[in-house]
C-alpha positions as CSV (number, residue, x, y, z in Angstrom):
1,M,3.0,0.3,6.6
2,F,3.4,0.0,2.9
3,M,7.1,-0.8,3.4
4,K,6.5,-2.4,0.1
5,S,4.1,-0.8,-2.2
6,L,0.5,-0.9,-1.0
7,C,-0.6,-1.8,-4.6
8,K,1.1,-5.2,-4.5
9,I,-2.2,-6.9,-4.9
10,S,-3.6,-9.4,-7.4
11,L,-6.2,-8.1,-9.8
12,L,-9.1,-10.5,-9.9
13,P,-10.6,-10.3,-13.3
14,A,-14.0,-11.9,-13.8
15,F,-14.5,-12.8,-17.4
16,V,-18.0,-13.3,-18.7
17,F,-18.1,-15.3,-21.9
18,L,-20.9,-14.4,-24.2
19,G,-22.1,-15.7,-27.5
20,F,-21.5,-13.6,-30.7
21,S,-22.9,-13.5,-34.1
22,F,-19.5,-12.3,-35.4
23,A,-17.4,-15.4,-35.7
24,F,-14.2,-13.3,-36.2
25,A,-14.8,-11.3,-33.0
26,Q,-15.6,-14.4,-31.0
27,T,-12.4,-16.2,-32.2
28,E,-10.2,-13.2,-31.7
29,R,-11.6,-12.3,-28.3
30,E,-11.1,-15.8,-26.9
31,K,-7.6,-16.0,-28.4
32,G,-6.8,-12.6,-26.8
33,I,-8.1,-13.7,-23.4
34,K,-6.2,-17.0,-23.6
35,L,-3.0,-15.1,-24.4
36,Y,-3.6,-12.8,-21.4
37,Q,-4.2,-15.7,-19.1
38,E,-1.0,-17.3,-20.3
39,G,0.9,-14.1,-19.4
40,K,1.6,-13.2,-23.0
41,N,0.4,-9.6,-22.6
42,K,2.0,-8.0,-25.7
43,E,0.5,-10.6,-27.9
44,A,-2.9,-10.3,-26.1
45,V,-2.9,-6.5,-26.6
46,A,-2.2,-6.9,-30.3
47,V,-5.0,-9.5,-30.8
48,L,-7.5,-7.6,-28.6
49,E,-6.8,-4.3,-30.2
50,K,-7.5,-5.9,-33.6
51,A,-10.7,-7.4,-32.3
52,S,-11.8,-4.1,-30.8
53,R,-11.5,-2.4,-34.2
54,Q,-13.6,-5.0,-35.8
55,T,-16.3,-5.1,-33.1
56,K,-16.5,-1.9,-31.2
57,D,-19.6,-2.7,-29.2
58,D,-18.2,-5.7,-27.3
59,A,-17.7,-4.7,-23.7
60,E,-15.8,-7.8,-22.8
61,I,-13.1,-7.2,-25.4
62,W,-12.5,-3.8,-23.9
63,N,-12.4,-5.2,-20.4
64,A,-9.9,-7.9,-21.4
65,L,-7.9,-5.3,-23.3
66,G,-7.8,-3.1,-20.2
67,L,-6.5,-6.0,-18.1
68,A,-3.7,-6.6,-20.7
69,Y,-2.8,-2.9,-20.7
70,I,-2.4,-3.0,-17.0
71,K,0.1,-5.8,-17.3
72,E,2.0,-3.7,-19.8
73,D,1.9,-0.7,-17.4
74,A,-0.1,1.3,-20.0
75,L,-2.5,2.8,-17.4
76,K,-3.9,5.6,-19.5
77,K,-4.9,3.1,-22.2
78,A,-6.3,0.7,-19.6
79,I,-8.5,3.5,-18.2
80,K,-9.9,4.3,-21.7
81,A,-10.5,0.6,-22.3
82,F,-12.4,0.1,-19.1
83,E,-14.4,3.3,-19.6
84,K,-15.6,1.9,-22.9
85,A,-16.5,-1.3,-21.3
86,V,-18.5,0.6,-18.6
87,N,-20.2,2.7,-21.3
88,L,-21.2,-0.4,-23.3
89,N,-22.5,-2.3,-20.2
90,P,-23.1,0.1,-17.3
91,Q,-24.8,-2.6,-15.2
92,D,-21.6,-4.8,-14.9
93,A,-19.9,-4.1,-11.6
94,T,-16.8,-6.0,-12.7
95,Y,-16.0,-3.3,-15.2
96,Y,-16.4,-0.5,-12.7
97,T,-14.2,-2.4,-10.3
98,N,-11.4,-2.9,-12.9
99,L,-11.7,0.8,-13.8
100,A,-11.4,1.8,-10.1
101,Y,-8.4,-0.5,-9.6
102,T,-6.6,1.2,-12.6
103,Y,-7.4,4.7,-11.2
104,L,-5.8,3.5,-7.9
105,L,-2.7,2.4,-9.7
106,A,-2.6,5.7,-11.5
107,G,-2.8,7.6,-8.2
108,K,-6.3,9.1,-9.0
109,L,-7.8,8.4,-5.6
110,D,-11.0,10.3,-6.0
111,K,-11.8,8.5,-9.2
112,A,-10.9,5.1,-7.6
113,Q,-13.3,5.8,-4.8
114,E,-16.0,7.0,-7.1
115,E,-15.9,4.0,-9.5
116,S,-15.5,1.4,-6.7
117,G,-18.5,3.0,-5.0
118,K,-20.5,2.5,-8.2
119,A,-19.4,-1.2,-8.4
120,I,-20.4,-1.8,-4.8
121,K,-23.8,-0.2,-5.4
122,I,-24.5,-2.6,-8.3
123,N,-23.0,-5.6,-6.6
124,P,-22.0,-5.4,-2.9
125,K,-20.3,-8.8,-3.1
126,I,-17.1,-7.9,-5.0
127,A,-14.2,-8.0,-2.5
128,L,-11.8,-6.2,-4.8
129,A,-14.1,-3.2,-5.0
130,Y,-14.0,-2.8,-1.2
131,Y,-10.2,-3.3,-1.3
132,V,-9.7,-0.6,-3.9
133,R,-11.9,1.9,-2.0
134,G,-10.1,1.0,1.3
135,A,-6.7,1.4,-0.3
136,A,-7.7,4.9,-1.6
137,N,-9.0,5.8,1.9
138,V,-5.6,4.8,3.4
139,Y,-3.7,7.0,1.0
140,E,-6.0,9.9,1.9
141,G,-5.6,9.2,5.7
142,D,-9.1,7.9,6.3
143,N,-8.0,4.8,8.2
144,S,-11.3,4.1,10.0
145,E,-13.1,3.8,6.6
146,A,-10.2,1.7,5.3
147,I,-10.5,-0.8,8.1
148,G,-14.3,-1.0,7.5
149,D,-13.7,-1.7,3.8
150,A,-11.0,-4.3,4.5
151,D,-13.4,-6.1,6.9
152,K,-16.1,-6.2,4.2
153,A,-13.6,-7.6,1.7
154,I,-12.5,-10.2,4.2
155,S,-16.1,-11.1,5.0
156,I,-16.8,-11.7,1.3
157,N,-13.5,-13.6,0.7
158,P,-11.9,-14.8,3.9
159,D,-8.8,-15.9,1.9
160,Y,-8.2,-12.4,0.4
161,S,-4.7,-12.0,1.8
162,A,-4.2,-8.4,0.5
163,A,-7.3,-7.3,2.4
164,Y,-5.6,-8.5,5.7
165,V,-2.5,-6.5,4.8
166,L,-4.7,-3.4,4.1
167,K,-6.4,-3.7,7.5
168,S,-3.1,-4.2,9.3
169,D,-1.7,-1.1,7.6
170,A,-4.7,1.0,8.4
171,L,-4.5,0.0,12.1
172,L,-0.8,0.9,12.1
173,Y,-1.4,4.2,10.5
174,Q,-4.0,5.0,13.2
175,F,-1.3,4.2,15.7
176,G,1.1,6.6,14.0
177,N,-1.5,9.4,13.8
178,R,-2.4,9.2,17.4
179,V,1.2,9.0,18.7
180,G,2.1,11.8,16.3
181,G,-0.7,13.8,17.9
182,G,0.8,13.5,21.3
183,S,-0.6,10.2,22.6
184,K,1.8,7.8,24.4
185,P,2.6,4.6,22.4
186,I,1.6,2.4,25.4
187,D,-1.9,4.0,25.3
188,E,-2.3,3.1,21.7
189,I,-0.6,-0.3,21.8
190,D,-3.9,-2.1,21.3
191,L,-3.8,-0.9,17.6
192,L,-0.4,-2.6,17.2
193,Q,-1.9,-5.7,18.8
194,R,-4.8,-5.7,16.4
195,A,-2.5,-5.1,13.4
196,K,-0.5,-8.2,14.5
197,D,-3.6,-10.3,15.1
198,T,-4.9,-9.5,11.6
199,L,-1.7,-10.8,9.9
200,E,-1.5,-13.8,12.2
201,I,-5.1,-14.8,11.3
202,C,-4.3,-14.8,7.6
203,L,-1.0,-16.6,8.0
204,K,-2.8,-19.4,9.8
205,N,-6.0,-19.6,7.8
206,C,-5.7,-18.0,4.3
207,R,-5.5,-20.7,1.6
208,N,-3.3,-20.0,-1.4
209,N,-1.9,-17.0,0.4
210,S,0.1,-15.0,-2.2
211,Q,1.5,-12.6,0.4
212,V,3.1,-14.9,2.9
213,E,6.6,-13.5,2.8
214,L,5.3,-9.9,3.0
215,Q,3.0,-10.7,5.9
216,K,5.8,-12.6,7.8
217,E,8.1,-9.6,7.4
218,R,5.5,-7.1,8.6
219,L,4.5,-9.4,11.5
220,D,8.1,-9.7,12.6
221,T,8.5,-5.9,12.6
222,L,5.2,-5.2,14.4
223,T,6.2,-7.8,17.0
224,V,9.5,-6.0,17.6
225,F,7.8,-2.6,18.0
226,H,5.0,-4.0,20.1
227,D,7.4,-5.7,22.5
228,Y,9.6,-2.6,22.8
229,F,6.7,-0.3,23.8
230,S,5.3,-3.0,26.2
231,K,8.6,-3.2,28.0
232,N,9.2,0.6,27.8
233,R,5.8,1.8,28.9
234,D,7.0,5.4,29.4
235,A,8.8,5.6,26.1
236,V,8.3,8.7,24.1
237,L,8.7,8.7,20.3
238,N,11.2,11.5,19.9
239,A,11.4,13.0,16.4
240,I,14.8,13.3,14.8
241,A,14.8,16.5,12.7
242,E,15.9,16.7,9.0
243,N,19.0,18.4,10.4
244,P,20.8,15.6,12.3
245,S,22.4,18.2,14.7
246,A,19.1,19.7,15.6
247,A,17.5,18.9,19.0
248,P,14.6,16.4,19.1
249,I,11.2,17.9,18.8
250,V,10.2,16.2,22.0
251,Q,12.8,16.1,24.8
252,P,12.6,13.3,27.4
253,P,13.5,14.2,31.0
254,P,17.3,14.5,31.2
255,D,19.2,11.6,32.8
256,P,22.8,12.3,33.7
257,S,23.7,8.6,33.3
258,V,22.5,8.6,29.7
259,T,24.6,9.6,26.7
260,P,22.2,10.5,23.9
261,M,22.3,8.8,20.5
262,K,24.3,10.7,17.9
263,I,23.4,10.7,14.2
264,L,26.5,10.7,12.0
265,A,24.9,10.5,8.6
266,K,21.4,10.5,7.4
267,P,21.0,10.0,3.6
268,H,17.9,11.4,2.0
269,P,15.8,9.1,-0.2
270,T,15.5,9.8,-3.9
271,Y,12.4,10.4,-5.9
272,T,11.0,7.7,-8.2
273,D,10.0,8.3,-11.8
274,K,6.5,7.1,-10.9
275,A,6.2,9.7,-8.1
276,R,7.4,12.5,-10.4
277,Q,4.9,11.4,-13.1
278,D,2.0,11.4,-10.6
279,L,3.2,14.7,-8.9
280,I,3.3,13.0,-5.5
281,S,4.6,15.1,-2.7
282,G,4.4,15.2,1.1
283,K,6.0,13.6,4.1
284,I,6.8,10.0,5.0
285,T,7.0,9.2,8.7
286,L,8.9,6.2,9.9
287,A,9.5,4.7,13.4
288,V,13.0,3.4,13.4
289,L,14.8,1.1,15.8
290,F,18.3,2.3,16.5
291,S,19.7,-0.8,18.0
292,E,22.4,-1.1,20.6
293,S,24.6,-2.8,18.0
294,G,24.9,0.4,16.0
295,Q,22.7,-0.8,13.2
296,I,19.2,0.1,12.0
297,T,17.4,-3.3,12.4
298,H,13.7,-2.5,11.9
299,T,11.5,0.3,10.4
300,L,7.8,0.9,10.5
301,V,6.0,3.3,8.1
302,L,3.6,5.3,10.2
303,K,2.6,7.6,7.4
304,G,3.3,6.9,3.8
305,L,3.0,8.1,0.2
306,G,2.6,6.2,-3.1
307,G,4.7,5.9,-6.2
308,G,7.4,3.8,-4.6
309,L,8.5,6.5,-2.2
310,N,7.9,4.4,0.9
311,A,10.4,1.8,-0.2
312,N,13.0,4.5,-0.9
313,A,12.4,6.1,2.5
314,V,12.9,2.8,4.2
315,K,16.0,2.1,2.2
316,A,17.4,5.6,3.2
317,A,16.6,4.9,6.9
318,Y,18.6,1.7,6.8
319,G,21.5,3.8,5.6
320,I,21.6,6.0,8.7
321,K,24.9,6.0,10.5
322,F,24.8,6.6,14.3
323,E,26.4,6.1,17.6
324,P,23.8,4.3,19.9
325,A,22.6,5.9,23.1
326,K,24.4,4.7,26.3
327,K,23.4,4.3,29.9
328,D,26.3,4.2,32.3
329,G,28.5,3.6,29.3
330,K,26.5,0.6,28.0
331,P,24.7,1.0,24.6
332,F,21.0,0.4,24.4
333,S,18.3,0.4,21.7
334,Q,15.9,3.2,21.1
335,I,13.0,3.8,18.7
336,R,12.8,7.3,17.2
337,I,10.7,9.0,14.5
338,I,12.2,9.9,11.2
339,T,10.5,12.2,8.7
340,Y,11.4,12.5,5.1
341,S,9.9,15.3,2.9
342,F,9.3,15.0,-0.8
343,T,8.6,18.1,-2.8
344,I,8.0,18.4,-6.6
345,L,9.8,21.6,-7.7
346,S,7.8,23.7,-10.2
347,R,9.6,24.6,-13.4
């Protein structure tokens, strides 16, 4: 789904407080960590940078500094800080996990998978490490592996709400891939049911759920699409081409009583600065409900990209103007596939 960015997750830092022979370093480190925990990230960066210059062999200072850099969206600096923490203490899985998380945020998926794998090898009980690897797998289209990683994260921490969203998204992407490959939606509807069930479990049982509103929104959308395909068992997801006047890629049997839906305007989503910076390109596939009211009421991301492009694609889809399909003169709702292409032009 990733209608909102997949990376809307909470970093779970695990600080390990150690004793030091350097009173200055100990005082500055604790001050920097406290500032970070209070959300005073710029101040935390300044204090921790100073401490790191005084005591360069303190892995925990570099780890805390990396976390503060993330909050300041200084990902390159965060990566370097976590790399120093790892080099100083290569047996601490927390540092590998934080490094993997930062690589994920930076769109370096291979690195995210590599470092999270190292963390899991050292300590197979860190839920965030499985989440990071699963999220990277989703971006690369390996949804089965992502589901497995999400399940492991949930087994370690049954209240880890982001892991439930990850699993639900991976199941939805499986649905999209299979339907896009020619399978009928009704034959794959169990994947939608499982995606729904996953969110419902967390909404009922997760304590201190930080993703309640996101999960409710996604559950509502999944329910609409699940109910549509259940009632329209022979429905075929026609693809609406980039050219609104072009014929659908898959034509249903003609029905003389039906007047086809007519696209009047289809705005194209814009790039984001983040996507340009990370050189993200490819296609985003949405299932879109063209309602009988003449409004787009629900969208479902079946194949997404990072860098904020999913949100822009969804926003563009809601801007589509159309005349609804009609049967015997009466408008009715239809679900169709929309594909948006994003290409980085070389200079």
